C-alpha positions as CSV (number, residue, x, y, z in Angstrom):
1,X,-71.4,-109.3,-31.9
2,X,-68.4,-106.9,-31.6
3,X,-65.1,-108.5,-30.2
4,X,-65.0,-106.0,-26.8
5,X,-68.4,-107.5,-26.0
6,X,-67.2,-111.1,-26.5
7,X,-64.1,-110.5,-24.8
8,X,-66.4,-109.2,-21.6
9,X,-68.5,-112.2,-21.7
10,X,-65.8,-114.5,-21.9
11,X,-64.0,-112.8,-18.8
12,X,-67.1,-112.7,-16.9
13,X,-67.8,-116.4,-17.5
14,X,-64.2,-117.3,-16.4
15,X,-64.7,-115.4,-13.0
16,X,-68.2,-116.7,-12.5
17,X,-66.9,-120.2,-13.0
18,X,-63.9,-119.9,-10.8
19,X,-66.2,-118.4,-7.9
20,X,-68.8,-121.2,-8.1
21,X,-66.5,-124.1,-8.5
22,X,-64.4,-123.0,-5.5
23,X,-67.5,-123.0,-3.5
24,X,-68.4,-126.6,-3.9
25,X,-67.7,-129.1,-1.2
26,X,-65.4,-131.8,-1.6
27,X,-68.1,-134.5,-1.6
28,X,-69.8,-133.1,-4.8
29,X,-66.6,-133.0,-6.9
30,X,-67.3,-136.3,-8.6
31,X,-70.9,-135.4,-9.9
32,X,-69.6,-132.0,-10.9
33,X,-66.8,-133.9,-12.9
34,X,-69.4,-135.9,-14.4
35,X,-71.5,-133.2,-15.4
36,X,-68.6,-131.0,-16.9
37,X,-67.5,-134.1,-19.1
38,X,-71.1,-134.0,-20.6
39,X,-70.7,-130.6,-21.5
40,X,-67.2,-131.2,-22.8
41,X,-69.0,-134.0,-24.9
42,X,-71.3,-131.2,-26.5
43,X,-68.2,-129.3,-27.4
44,X,-66.9,-132.3,-29.3
45,X,-69.9,-132.3,-31.5
46,X,-69.9,-128.5,-31.9
47,X,-66.2,-128.6,-33.1
48,X,-67.1,-131.5,-35.7
49,X,-70.0,-129.2,-36.9
50,X,-67.6,-126.3,-37.3
51,X,-65.2,-128.2,-39.1
52,X,-67.7,-129.3,-41.6
53,X,-69.7,-126.1,-42.1
54,X,-66.8,-123.3,-42.0
55,X,-67.1,-121.1,-44.7
56,X,-63.5,-119.7,-44.7
57,X,-60.4,-121.5,-44.6
58,X,-59.6,-120.9,-40.8
59,X,-62.9,-122.4,-39.4
60,X,-61.9,-125.9,-39.9
61,X,-58.6,-125.6,-38.2
62,X,-60.3,-123.8,-35.2
63,X,-62.7,-126.6,-35.2
64,X,-60.0,-129.2,-35.2
65,X,-58.1,-127.3,-32.2
66,X,-61.4,-127.4,-30.3
67,X,-62.0,-131.3,-31.1
68,X,-58.6,-132.0,-29.9
69,X,-58.9,-130.1,-26.7
70,X,-62.4,-131.0,-25.9
71,X,-61.6,-134.9,-26.4
72,X,-58.5,-134.7,-24.1
73,X,-60.8,-132.9,-21.4
74,X,-63.4,-135.5,-21.6
75,X,-60.7,-138.4,-21.6
76,X,-59.0,-136.6,-18.8
77,X,-62.2,-136.1,-16.9
78,X,-63.4,-139.6,-17.1
79,X,-59.8,-141.0,-15.9
80,X,-59.9,-138.5,-12.7
81,X,-63.6,-139.5,-12.0
82,X,-62.6,-143.0,-12.3
83,X,-59.7,-142.7,-9.9
84,X,-61.9,-140.8,-7.5
85,X,-64.3,-143.4,-7.4
86,X,-61.7,-145.8,-6.5
87,X,-61.1,-144.2,-3.5
88,X,-64.7,-145.0,-2.2
89,X,-64.2,-148.9,-2.8
90,X,-63.1,-151.0,0.1
91,X,-59.9,-152.7,-0.3
92,X,-61.2,-156.4,-0.7
93,X,-63.7,-155.4,-3.7
94,X,-62.6,-155.8,-7.1
95,X,-63.9,-154.3,-10.3
């Protein structure tokens, strides 16, 4: 694919994602966060594959950057989800 088509698809995905997420009610934010964590987990696996199968010298570095960013996203997402679930527990309940 040519770069113009890829940039168009990326831009379209950004705007579509923003519109979809902004319409989600607050009660569904926790399940949505869990779903996005699963997708980021798939991104971690894809980054590892890219690091191992890169044909040129740039692919492993891009894969490493993708691996680091996706891992930060997964860990941060789980921390936010855990914090959000803490709000629904009663004050007397313990873990």
